[in-house]
C-alpha positions, 0 to 999 in steps of 0.5 A: 718108940719111933714105930709107936709114934708112926702107928699113932699118926697112921691111926689118926689118918685112917679115915683118909688112907683108903680114899687117897690110896684108891685115887693114887691107884687109879692115877698111877695104874700104868705103873702099878697094875703089873704088881697086882700079883702081890695083893694076896701076899700083902693081905695075908701079912696084914691079917697075920699082923692084925691077929697077933692080939687074938687068942683062944682064951678070949674066943672061949670066954665070949662063946660061953655067952654067944648072944651078941656074937649071934646078933653080929653074925645075923647083921653081917650075913643076913640083914645087910646082904638082903638089904644090899640085894634089895637096893641092887634090885631097886636101882640096878635091876638087870645089871647083874655085875653091879648087883653082885658087887653090892652083895659081895661088899656085904657078905665078906667078913667084918673088917679087921680095922674095926679093932682100931675103932672099937679100941678108940671108943672103948668098946667090947674088945673081947667080943670084937676079936672073937667075932673077927676070928669066928667070921674069918674062919666061916668066911670061906664057906659063907661068902661063896654060898651066900653069893650063890643064893643071891646071884644064882646062875646070873654070874659065874662063881668060882666057889673053890677058888674063892674058898681057897683065896679066903683061906690063904689070905685070911684063915691061915694067917689068923690061925698062925698068929693065934698059935704064936699068941698062945705059945708066947702067952700073949707076949708076941702082941707087945713085941712083934705085934707093936712093931708090925702095926704101922707096917700093916696100915701102910700095907692096907694103903698098898693093897687098896692102891693096887686094887684101884690100879686093876679097876682103873679103867672102870673108874677113870671114865666118869659117868652118871652110872658111876655116880649112881653106884657111888651114891648107893654104895654110900647109902648101904655103907651108912645104913650098915653102921646105923642098923647095927647101932639101932639093933644094939640099942633095941636089944638093950646091949650095954654101951661097950657091946653096942659100940662093938656091934656098930663097928663090926656090923658097919665095917667089912674086910673090903680089901679082901672083897676087892681081891676076890672081886678082881681075881674071880669076877668080871672087873665091873663086879669090883667097882662097887667094892672099890668105891666102898673103900672111899667111904668105910673109914670116913663113916667109921670116924663119923659114927664113932663121934656120933655114938660117943656124943649119944652116950655122953648125953644119955649118961651111964651105960645100961646093964646088958640083958642076956 
């Protein structure tokens, strides 16, 4: 009961956990930076805890009607990376590190925390869980090769290292959680899953804090360039949610599917992106990724309110057209 209450309170604080953690990480960087080796392990635990509600049955069910999955993947890995690449060229032409950071922020898999927001706003949970799993399994291949297409030889890529990191932090824990869900016929979600949920949210704050500590030297010195990066990152993040919602409406998806598409297309596994940026790139690449942590949950809360109001004003949901 105590853990359930704690989890509910942490859910309400989700829009503020990541920005506060970034600030604390920067301020306490002297004390925290030596613990950065813990980041992949903490993140693997978060992925495991967040995937305990997933199973192969829901994945199979959604895959029999894959159109919405295809839409989401196109938004995540074609529309938004091209948009980030274009914005990078317009505002940071010649700055390969910042451009790489903007693109990296858009090619990483969709955020596991989208489950929370889709649940709050009564979206399509089967689609959400299935897309997270599919995108997670594809990420070791999509992320490094998409980056190689967009950034080419301008930035040195450790492709095998990125694939290994994503597999260890995201894919392997997800498969383990799904297998346990399958073996226990879903009971583990109500037993272990509910107990781990609040700790997973605390770990999110820890990962963000540690990542903030690593790149603190790049955030402590306020400059016009830093403000410029923040403004562009905010614009890209905002349009990620907006484009996803508009595409859902344009393709006449039902309300539940549109809600899921909005959060899936707008959110990213920013913590994983920050770990990749800090581990495999120049620290300047991590700056746009870390800054995006300040906005993602706040924007999710804002768009949740907006689309809820939109559907209330426009009446009942439309039937989805396959």
